[in-house]
N, C-alpha and C positions, 0 to 999 in steps of 0.2 A: 481499564475503567473501574473494575471492581476494587483494585488496590486503592485508588484515589477515593472511592466511596468509603472504604473502611477507615482510611486516615481521617477524612472529614467527619465521619460519624463519630469516631473516637474523640476528636476535638470538640464536637458539639456536646457529647456526654460530659466531658471535663468542664465545659462552659456552663452546662446546666447544673452540675454539682456545685460549681463555684457560686452560682446564684442562690442555690439552696442554702449553702453555708452562710452566705451574706445575709439572707433573709432570716434565718433561724438564730444565728449566733453573732452576726456583725463581723464575721471573719471571712477573708477570701484567700484563695490559693496564691495570689500574687504576694501575699505577706511572706511566704516562704522564700521569695527571691528578692526581698528588700522593699516591698510595697509597690503601689501603683506607678510610681515614677521611675522605678528601676528598669533598665533596658530589657532585661530578660522578661519581666512582667509585661512590658509593652509588646514585645514580640509575641508572647503567648496570647494576649488579647487580640492582636491583629490576626494571628492565625485562626483563632476561634471565629472571629468575624468573617474572614474570607471563607472559612469552611461553611458557615451559615449561608452565605451568598451562593456558594457552589451547590450546596444541597437544594436550595430553592430553585436554582436553574435546572438541575438535572433530575430532581426528585421524581417527577411524574414518569419520566422515561425508564426508570429503574425500579420503581416501587411495585411490588406484586399486588398490593392492595389497591393501587390506583390504576392498575391495568397495564403497567409497563413490564418489560422483561429484563431480568438481571443478566448481564452479559458476562 
């Protein structure tokens, strides 16, 4: 479970940085892979979205600040 959490957390950080770049400079990470319509970019966006859903579902059970225990 800890490995899955680390992967989803990393993808969420990438997603957050992407939003920061988009807000500040109008540029996003997907541009490196051919823009929003490129298959690689779509896969990255889907993985970030699924990671967010996963973290929402499991967060309280693993977060030390929310009272959960990290396994």
